[in-house]
C-alpha positions as CSV (number, residue, x, y, z in Angstrom):
1,M,0.1,-0.3,-0.1
2,G,1.1,3.2,-1.0
3,H,1.0,6.8,1.1
4,W,-2.2,7.6,2.9
5,G,-3.1,4.1,1.9
6,N,-3.3,4.8,-2.0
7,A,-2.8,1.8,-3.5
8,K,-1.5,4.1,-6.5
9,A,1.2,5.7,-5.1
10,V,4.8,4.8,-5.3
11,N,8.1,5.5,-3.6
12,K,10.3,7.7,-4.2
13,A,13.0,5.5,-5.8
14,E,10.1,4.0,-8.5
15,K,9.1,8.6,-8.9
16,E,12.7,8.8,-9.9
17,R,12.9,6.3,-12.4
18,R,9.8,7.1,-14.0
19,V,10.8,10.6,-13.8
20,R,14.2,9.9,-15.5
21,C,12.4,7.7,-18.1
22,V,10.3,10.8,-19.1
23,V,13.8,12.6,-19.4
24,E,15.0,10.1,-22.1
25,W,11.5,10.0,-23.8
26,I,11.7,14.2,-24.2
27,I,15.2,13.7,-24.9
28,Q,14.5,11.4,-27.9
29,G,12.0,13.6,-29.5
30,Y,8.8,12.3,-28.4
31,S,5.5,14.6,-28.5
32,T,4.0,15.5,-25.2
33,G,1.0,14.1,-25.7
34,D,2.9,10.8,-26.7
35,I,4.4,11.0,-23.7
36,I,1.6,11.6,-22.1
37,R,-0.4,8.5,-23.3
38,Q,3.1,6.6,-23.0
39,S,3.2,6.5,-19.3
40,M,-0.8,6.7,-18.3
41,S,-0.8,2.9,-20.5
42,L,2.7,1.7,-18.9
43,W,2.2,2.9,-15.2
44,N,-1.6,2.6,-15.1
45,I,-1.9,6.0,-13.7
46,S,-4.3,9.4,-14.3
47,E,-3.8,11.6,-16.9
48,R,-2.6,14.6,-14.3
49,Q,-0.3,12.4,-12.4
50,S,1.2,11.8,-16.3
51,Y,1.5,15.8,-16.4
52,N,3.2,15.9,-13.6
53,Y,5.8,13.6,-14.1
54,N,6.5,15.0,-17.5
55,K,6.2,18.5,-15.6
56,W,8.8,17.2,-13.1
57,A,11.2,16.0,-15.8
58,H,10.9,19.2,-17.8
59,E,12.7,20.7,-14.3
60,E,14.8,18.0,-14.4
61,L,16.1,19.2,-17.5
62,K,15.7,23.0,-16.9
63,G,18.2,22.4,-14.1
64,N,20.7,20.5,-15.6
65,D,20.6,23.4,-18.4
66,Q,21.8,25.6,-15.8
67,N,24.2,23.6,-14.9
68,D,25.6,23.0,-18.2
69,V,26.4,26.6,-18.8
70,E,28.1,27.1,-15.9
71,E,30.3,24.0,-16.3
72,K,31.2,25.8,-19.7
73,R,31.9,28.8,-18.5
74,A,34.4,27.8,-16.5
75,K,35.5,25.9,-19.4
76,H,36.3,28.3,-21.4
77,V,37.5,30.9,-18.8
78,E,40.0,28.2,-18.2
79,M,40.8,27.9,-22.4
80,R,41.6,31.9,-22.1
81,L,43.7,31.6,-19.1
82,K,46.1,29.0,-21.0
83,L,46.3,30.9,-23.8
84,F,47.3,33.8,-21.8
85,R,50.2,31.8,-19.8
86,D,51.0,30.5,-22.5
87,L,51.4,33.3,-24.6
88,R,54.8,34.8,-25.2
89,G,56.3,38.2,-25.8
90,K,54.3,39.9,-23.4
91,E,56.2,42.9,-23.7
92,T,55.4,43.6,-27.5
93,P,52.9,45.6,-28.4
94,S,50.8,43.1,-30.4
95,S,51.1,40.5,-27.6
96,A,50.2,43.1,-25.5
97,R,47.0,43.7,-27.0
98,T,46.4,39.7,-27.5
99,A,47.1,39.4,-23.7
100,L,44.8,42.6,-23.3
101,R,42.1,40.6,-25.3
102,I,42.3,37.8,-23.4
103,V,42.1,39.0,-20.6
104,D,38.6,41.4,-21.8
105,S,36.5,38.0,-22.9
106,I,37.4,36.7,-19.3
107,A,36.2,39.7,-17.9
108,R,33.1,39.6,-20.1
109,I,32.1,35.8,-19.5
110,E,32.2,36.2,-15.9
111,G,30.0,39.1,-16.0
112,V,32.5,41.9,-15.2
113,Y,33.0,44.0,-17.9
114,P,30.0,45.8,-19.4
115,L,28.4,44.3,-22.8
116,R,28.0,46.4,-25.1
117,D,24.5,47.4,-25.8
118,A,23.5,47.1,-29.5
119,R,21.1,50.6,-29.6
120,N,23.1,53.1,-27.2
121,G,26.8,51.9,-27.4
122,W,29.2,50.3,-25.1
123,G,28.5,50.8,-21.1
124,A,24.8,51.9,-21.8
125,E,23.8,50.0,-18.6
126,Y,25.6,52.8,-16.5
127,A,24.5,55.8,-18.4
128,G,20.8,54.2,-19.6
129,K,17.4,55.6,-18.9
130,P,15.9,53.7,-15.8
131,E,13.4,52.3,-18.3
132,D,16.0,51.1,-20.8
133,A,17.5,48.9,-17.3
134,G,15.8,45.7,-19.1
135,T,16.7,45.8,-22.9
136,E,18.8,43.1,-24.2
137,K,22.5,43.5,-23.8
138,T,24.7,41.8,-26.7
139,A,28.4,41.2,-26.4
140,V,30.7,42.5,-29.3
141,M,34.2,41.0,-30.1
142,V,36.5,43.8,-32.0
143,L,38.3,42.0,-35.1
144,P,42.3,43.1,-35.7
145,N,40.9,45.4,-38.0
146,G,38.8,47.2,-36.1
147,K,35.6,45.7,-37.5
148,E,33.5,45.0,-34.3
149,I,31.1,41.9,-35.0
150,E,28.2,41.1,-32.4
151,I,28.4,37.7,-30.7
Protein backbone atom coordinates (compact mmCIF):
# COMPACT_ATOMS: atom_id res chain seq x y z
CA MET A 1 0.00 0.00 0.00
CA GLY A 2 1.24 3.47 -0.85
CA HIS A 3 1.07 6.84 0.78
CA TRP A 4 -2.10 7.57 2.84
CA GLY A 5 -3.58 4.22 1.90
CA ASN A 6 -3.45 4.91 -1.85
CA ALA A 7 -2.72 1.64 -3.63
CA LYS A 8 -1.35 3.46 -6.71
CA ALA A 9 1.16 5.63 -4.81
CA VAL A 10 4.82 4.83 -5.46
CA ASN A 11 7.92 5.27 -3.35
CA LYS A 12 10.58 7.90 -4.00
CA ALA A 13 12.90 5.57 -5.92
CA GLU A 14 10.11 4.53 -8.31
CA LYS A 15 9.10 8.16 -8.83
CA GLU A 16 12.69 9.10 -9.73
CA ARG A 17 12.90 6.14 -12.11
CA ARG A 18 9.71 7.24 -13.85
CA VAL A 19 10.87 10.85 -14.11
CA ARG A 20 14.18 9.67 -15.62
CA CYS A 21 12.21 7.59 -18.11
CA VAL A 22 10.15 10.65 -19.12
CA VAL A 23 13.37 12.72 -19.42
CA GLU A 24 14.73 10.10 -21.85
CA TRP A 25 11.51 10.27 -23.90
CA ILE A 26 11.78 14.07 -24.05
CA ILE A 27 15.41 13.86 -25.17
CA GLN A 28 14.45 11.30 -27.82
CA GLY A 29 12.00 13.84 -29.22
CA TYR A 30 8.62 12.33 -28.36
CA SER A 31 5.71 14.79 -28.26
CA THR A 32 4.02 15.66 -24.98
CA GLY A 33 0.85 13.86 -26.07
CA ASP A 34 2.78 10.68 -26.83
CA ILE A 35 4.57 10.87 -23.48
CA ILE A 36 1.28 11.37 -21.60
CA ARG A 37 -0.42 8.45 -23.37
CA GLN A 38 2.60 6.15 -22.96
CA SER A 39 3.05 6.88 -19.25
CA MET A 40 -0.70 6.48 -18.60
CA SER A 41 -0.77 3.03 -20.22
CA LEU A 42 2.65 1.87 -18.98
CA TRP A 43 2.23 2.82 -15.32
CA ASN A 44 -1.60 2.72 -15.07
CA ILE A 45 -1.81 6.32 -13.81
CA SER A 46 -4.22 9.18 -14.38
CA GLU A 47 -3.73 11.84 -17.01
CA ARG A 48 -3.12 14.42 -14.29
CA GLN A 49 -0.34 12.31 -12.73
CA SER A 50 1.16 11.77 -16.15
CA TYR A 51 1.33 15.54 -16.68
CA ASN A 52 3.01 15.84 -13.27
CA TYR A 53 5.74 13.40 -14.34
CA ASN A 54 6.18 15.41 -17.53
CA LYS A 55 6.46 18.65 -15.53
CA TRP A 56 9.03 17.15 -13.14
CA ALA A 57 11.06 15.85 -16.08
CA HIS A 58 11.14 19.30 -17.69
CA GLU A 59 12.23 20.85 -14.37
CA GLU A 60 15.05 18.33 -14.15
CA LEU A 61 16.15 19.13 -17.69
CA LYS A 62 16.07 22.85 -16.94
CA GLY A 63 18.25 22.31 -13.86
CA ASN A 64 20.73 20.32 -15.94
CA ASP A 65 20.87 23.08 -18.56
CA GLN A 66 21.79 25.65 -15.91
CA ASN A 67 24.57 23.39 -14.63
CA ASP A 68 25.80 22.89 -18.20
CA VAL A 69 26.01 26.66 -18.72
CA GLU A 70 28.10 27.07 -15.57
CA GLU A 71 30.39 24.22 -16.63
CA LYS A 72 30.80 25.69 -20.13
CA ARG A 73 31.54 29.13 -18.67
CA ALA A 74 34.24 27.68 -16.40
CA LYS A 75 35.70 25.69 -19.31
CA HIS A 76 35.95 28.77 -21.53
CA VAL A 77 37.60 30.79 -18.76
CA GLU A 78 40.16 28.00 -18.23
CA MET A 79 40.86 27.85 -21.99
CA ARG A 80 41.49 31.59 -22.09
CA LEU A 81 43.70 31.45 -18.99
CA LYS A 82 45.79 28.77 -20.69
CA LEU A 83 46.11 30.95 -23.80
CA PHE A 84 47.18 33.84 -21.59
CA ARG A 85 49.77 31.72 -19.75
CA ASP A 86 51.18 30.31 -23.00
CA LEU A 87 51.42 33.71 -24.69
CA ARG A 88 55.06 34.57 -25.34
CA GLY A 89 56.60 38.03 -25.65
CA LYS A 90 53.96 39.90 -23.67
CA GLU A 91 56.19 42.96 -23.73
CA THR A 92 55.73 43.50 -27.48
CA PRO A 93 52.80 45.72 -28.49
CA SER A 94 50.98 43.05 -30.52
CA SER A 95 51.31 40.44 -27.75
CA ALA A 96 50.20 42.98 -25.16
CA ARG A 97 47.07 43.70 -27.24
CA THR A 98 46.40 39.98 -27.52
CA ALA A 99 46.84 39.53 -23.76
CA LEU A 100 44.45 42.43 -23.13
CA ARG A 101 41.84 40.90 -25.44
CA ILE A 102 42.11 37.59 -23.60
CA VAL A 103 41.68 39.30 -20.24
CA ASP A 104 38.74 41.34 -21.58
CA SER A 105 37.01 38.21 -22.89
CA ILE A 106 37.41 36.53 -19.50
CA ALA A 107 35.91 39.59 -17.83
CA ARG A 108 32.94 39.54 -20.24
CA ILE A 109 32.34 35.85 -19.56
CA GLU A 110 32.40 36.45 -15.81
CA GLY A 111 30.12 39.47 -16.15
CA VAL A 112 32.67 41.99 -14.84
CA TYR A 113 33.17 43.91 -18.07
CA PRO A 114 30.06 45.69 -19.37
CA LEU A 115 28.47 44.35 -22.52
CA ARG A 116 27.76 46.63 -25.43
CA ASP A 117 24.13 47.64 -25.83
CA ALA A 118 23.41 47.25 -29.54
CA ARG A 119 21.31 50.44 -29.53
CA ASN A 120 23.17 52.73 -27.15
CA GLY A 121 26.87 51.80 -27.35
CA TRP A 122 29.36 50.67 -24.71
CA GLY A 123 28.39 50.72 -21.04
CA ALA A 124 24.84 51.84 -21.70
CA GLU A 125 23.60 49.87 -18.71
CA TYR A 126 25.44 52.37 -16.47
CA ALA A 127 24.48 55.55 -18.30
CA GLY A 128 21.05 54.51 -19.57
CA LYS A 129 17.64 55.64 -18.44
CA PRO A 130 15.78 53.60 -15.77
CA GLU A 131 13.19 52.43 -18.31
CA ASP A 132 16.00 50.91 -20.40
CA ALA A 133 17.21 48.74 -17.49
CA GLY A 134 15.65 45.56 -18.86
CA THR A 135 16.91 45.89 -22.44
CA GLU A 136 18.72 42.96 -23.97
CA LYS A 137 22.50 43.32 -24.20
CA THR A 138 24.78 41.70 -26.77
CA ALA A 139 28.49 40.97 -26.56
CA VAL A 140 30.70 42.54 -29.22
CA MET A 141 34.07 41.28 -30.39
CA VAL A 142 36.52 43.68 -32.02
CA LEU A 143 38.48 42.07 -34.83
CA PRO A 144 42.16 42.95 -35.47
CA ASN A 145 41.12 45.16 -38.38
CA GLY A 146 38.91 47.23 -36.06
CA LYS A 147 35.59 45.82 -37.27
CA GLU A 148 33.06 45.05 -34.51
CA ILE A 149 30.91 41.91 -34.67
CA GLU A 150 28.14 40.86 -32.28
CA ILE A 151 28.59 37.48 -30.63
